[in-house]
N, C-alpha and C positions, 0 to 999 in steps of 0.2 A: 146574521149572526152566527150560522154553523160557519161559514167560512173565517169569521173574527175564531171562533173556539177554535177550528182548525190550525188558523196560522197562530191561535195563541198557544194550544199543543206543540204547532212546530218552535215554537220559542223556545219552549219546555223543556224539551228534548232535546235542544241542541246546547240551554243552558244544562240540563241534567248532564248529556256527555263530558262537557267542558268541566261543571264540577268532578265529577269521576274519577278524569283525567289525572287534575290537579291534587285529588286525594289519593289518587294511586302512586304519582308521582314521591307524594310527600311520603307516601307508608314505605314503599321503597326506598327513600333518601332514610326513614328511620330504621328502617330493618338495616340497610348494609353498616348505618351507625351503630345502631345495636350489636349484629354480628361483629364491627369491627371492637364495640369495645368489651363483647365479650371474651373475642383473641385476646385482648391485650389482655382482662384479667384474669384469662387460662394462664398467657404463657409470667404474670405475676405469679401467682398461683403455685408455678412450677416452677418460678426462679428461687421461692420463698421455699420450698418444698424444698429442692434441689443445695441448697444454703444448707439447711437442716442437716440433712442427708451427710453433707461434704463434714459437717461441721461432727458427726458421730463419729464418722471414719477416721478424720484428724485425731480425733480423743481419741481412741481403740488402737489407732497406730501410734503414737508418744507414749500411751502407758505402756507398752508391746518393749519398744526404741529405751525404754527408760531402765525396765524391768529384766530383759531377754539378755544381755551382755555381761551383766554382774552375776545371774544367777545360773549362766552356761559356763562360766567360768568354775563359781564355785562346786557347781553338780559335775564338772571335770575332776575336777583339782581330788573333790571326793573318790572317783570314781580310782585314780589313777592310784591311791591311798589303799582303795582295798582291795585292788589287783596284787598291789605288790604284801599285804596282808596274805594271800591265798598264795604267793607263791611262797611267803615264808612258812605256812602250816600245811602240815604232811596233812592232807584230806583223810586219810585212811585210820590215823589213829583216831578219829570222833566223830564220826557217819553224820550222829544230830548236829554238832558246831560245824561240818563242812555244808552241812545242808541251808542254814543261814546264815551261813559266810557267803554261800553262792546264789541264795534268793535276793541277800538286800545290792550284791551286784551284780544279776539280772533287775532290779528297779531303781538304781543307779544309773545304768544304762540305759535304761526308759527311759528313767526322766531328761536324760539328755539326750535321745533322738527327739523327745514332745518338745524342747526348747529351741532346736536346731528346726526343726519344721515351724514352729509358733515365730523363728524369726524370719524365714520361705515367707511365712504366710503374709507378716505385718508387710515385710520388702513389696511383695508384689500386690495386697492391698496399696501401697502408696504409687506403686509405678503405676498403677491405673487410674488412679483421682488422677496424675499426673497429665495421662494420656488422655483425660475427658477434661480438664480445662483447660488444654489444647483445642480440643475439639468439642467443646458446648455446646453443639448441636444433637451431638449423640449422646445421650441420655442413659442410655444399655450398659455405658461403662460404668457410669457412676451407680447402676446397678449391681453390675458385677462387681465393682469393688466393694460395697457392700456387703456383698456375699461372704463374700472373704474376710472385712472385719469381721461380721460376726461368728466365723471361724477359731477366729485369732481371740477372739471375746469369750468363747469357749472355753480355748483352751488357755488361756488365760489365767481364769474363773478355775480352771481346773489342777492347774500348775499351785495354786493360791492354798484351794481347800485342801491338798494333797501335802502341803505343807504343815495345817494346820491339823488337820486328822492323823493321828500318834496314839492314838491309842491302840492297845494290841489285835482288835480284832476291825478297826477301821477300813484297811485296805482291802476286806473282803466283800463280795456281792452280800443283797439281803433280801431273805424271805420275811414277807409280811402277811401273818396273820388276822384277816378283817373281819370281826364278827358282829353282828347285829344284838343291841342292846336290848332288845323285846320279838316277840314273833306279831308283833303288831303289821301294819302296811307300812303306814310312815318311815317306820323303824329299818326298815325293809327297803323300801327306797333310798332313804337316808345311804344305808350302805352302801346299795349299787354306785353310790354319788362318791362316796370314798373311796372307792375303788375305782372309775374311773377319773377320778379327780388324780391318783399316784400315778395308774397308767399314761396321762396327757403329758405330768411332770416331766416322767423317762423320755417319753417320745423331744419333749424340745429342748432334753440334755442329745439326743441323737443316740440314744443306749436302751439299749433290753428291752424289757418287762414285760412279765410273760404270766399269764393270768392262768395257773397251774392246775387249780382247782377251785370249784364255787360249788353252794348249793343252793336252792331254793324250795319254801315249801309250801309255796304262794300258787293257786292253779293257772293262776295269769301271766306268769312268769315275769311278773312285774316286780326287781329288788332281787333284794339276793338273803341271805339267812349268814351267810358266811363265804368269802375266796381266798386264796393264797396266792398269793403274789410273787412270783421270782425273778429280783433284777441281778442280769445277768452280767453285772459289770463290775470292776475295780471303786470300790472307795464308799460301793454303795449303803455298807450298811452303817459306816460313819455320816455319810450324808443323812442317813434316817432315822437313826437312833433315838433324836430326840421325839420324832412323832408319838413314842409308845406311850399307850394312857388311854383314855376316853375324849372320843370328841365329839362334842355334842350339838346340834339344832336347834334354834330358839324362834320358834315354828307360830308367837305371840308377841303380844309388847307386854303383856303379865309376865311373860316366861314361864306360865303354868304349863303351855304345849310341849315338850320337849323333845325328840328324837334322838339314839345314841346310837354308836361304835365304838368296838372299844379292840386299839391295833397293837400288835404284838411284832416286836423285831427281834429276829436272831440270826448270826452268818450263815451266808452261805458260802463253804466255803469252794472256791473256783479253783487252786492248785492242788489240794491233798483232802480227802477227810482227816480229822479231828485222829488222834491215833493211840487210843487208849480204851478198853474193851470194855463194855457192859456184862454182869453175869447173869445170863441167861435164867438162873432161880428171881433174880429180880424182875424180870420181868412178865407183864400178861399181857399177851397180841391176843388181839379180839379179831372178828370180821362183823360190823357191823351192818353191813348189807341182808346179813340173814335174817335178823329180827323187823328190818325196817327196810320196804322194797322199793322206798324213797331216793335212799342213801346209793351213794356210786355202788357197784356189783363189787369191784374190784377193790373196797376200800379196806384200809388196817389199819387199826387204832393199838399204840403201846402204851401200857402204865407203866412208868416205872415207883416199883413200891416203895423204896427206902423214903425216894425226894416227894411223890405223889403227884407227878408229873404226869401228865397226857400228852401225846400225839398222837395227830394223823397224817395219812397221803391215802390220794384215791386219784391222782392224775394220772398215773403209769396204767400201763397195758394192763399188769399183771398183778398176783396179790406180792410175786414175789420182788419184783421191782421197786412197788410200794409200803413191804416192808424194807427195803434196802434203805428208800429215803427216810419213810420213819424212822427209823434210827438211827441216822444220821444228823437228823430235826431233834431226836433228842440227844446227841451227845453234843451239838450246837447251843441247847439250848443249858445242857447241864457248864460246860465250861464255863457261858455268861453269866448263869449264878453264883459259879463259884467266882468267878471275878469279884462278882456285888456284895459276894461275903469276904472275900479278901483271904480265900484260903485258893492252896494248889492242888488239893486232893480232890476230887466229885464226890468221891467216897465219904468227905465228912462234911456234905454240902448240909444245911439243917433248915429240915423243912417247913418249921415254925416259919422261919425266915422269907421265905419266898410269898414275894407282892406277883400276884397276878394283873396283868393290864388293866382288869374294869376295876382292879381296885384301888388304883393311883388316882389321887388328886384329876382333875382335868386340865387335861393336856389345851385343847383352844375352844373356842364357843363360834359358832357361824351365827349370824342373826339376820332372818330371811325378812325379818320385819321391821316399819320405819324405817330407822339409819341401818341400809345392807352394812355389815360387818365384818369381819371378823377379830377374833380376841386370844394372842398366843396366852394362855394363863402361866406357863412356866416364864417368858422372857416378857412382860409384858406389851410384845409389838400389837400394834394396832392395825388392820389396813381399810379402807373404807369404800372396799370392793369384791364383793361376795364371789360377784361371778367371776372374778377375776383369779381370783384362790383358787374357785369348781376347776377352770379352766386351766387350773397344771402348773399355775405360775405361786409357787409354794415357796422359791429361793428369799427369798426375806426372813421368813421361819426359820430356815434349816441354818443359813447363816447366821441370826442370832441365836441358836440356840447352840451350834459349835462356839461362836465366839463364849457363851455362857458357861461353857463347857472344862474350855481353854483360862479363860479367867475363875474358875475356883481351883483348878490345877494349878494356877498359878499361886494361889495361897497358901 
């Protein structure tokens, strides 16, 4: 019996070894096939991604090739005409007129240079993608072409917007003042998110945006009571003008819980400060940090008595520099209000007709519950992706408002 058991055990062990060998070989074959299948799928996905990438690049290049030659020819013709005007004009007779002519000439020269650069970048992207098609294995060439196409796309967008932004201060930089609608924690955290949204927008453009000042009254330092962002690049004011007003976050399905932040936009003059004087007798200059130690030590506050406007600056290293900056902000604000009231003299501003940002109708509504979406109340545009908007993708809203301004001007 013992022998049978031993023999049976040997037989079982031999059967087990054979079974394991067959199972292992089948498993290895299945693994090899699976691995081969996964490699094929990766190749397919890569090809699909490559096809999509090539289409995006070719679309941008085609758009650039259609726009650039005619635009460049037109800009060069205007440049030559302005040069002829400058030669025929005695620059010493009227310095103000001379400055205007020289600025227009400089702008035209800059437009010509940017279009030439755009043409070069489009040709570069086209050449790289042709090389990539010759050597389809080198995917890095397509990545390089895509990076070039992004530069082309940004340059195209900037040129197209520059043609639409034709109002008096549209070409200037922008100073944006964002204030929390209330002192509660949620509103101040929302204000911080709004500040972050605009910083990310500028970063996506490859432009400089600096938080010049910020103030928080909360002990845990989460959230902001107010902040000032300076966008130090051309056309920032034209881009952002439509953002002025109240930005509200809806945090419940019943719309009862609302966090708000007001946004104010004034020009940040990049070339020269506003050329007019404000009487010292019309100003009250104060230093709020004396009474409130939570405020920046060098903060300067200026109140303009005739208009009732108050401006502040606290981001500079001393009170003297802050006073100069605050005065420049006051002048910029007076110029904008004078333009809104359709008067040429800031001394004739009617203080009763001044509308502060928090008194303006709602600019945009951000819904964080249910169907997370963003609704622009001025243009009616809706985007069903709250996260994307808060990540700085606000271009569609800016473009819609610029289009609205142009359509109103055309009436």
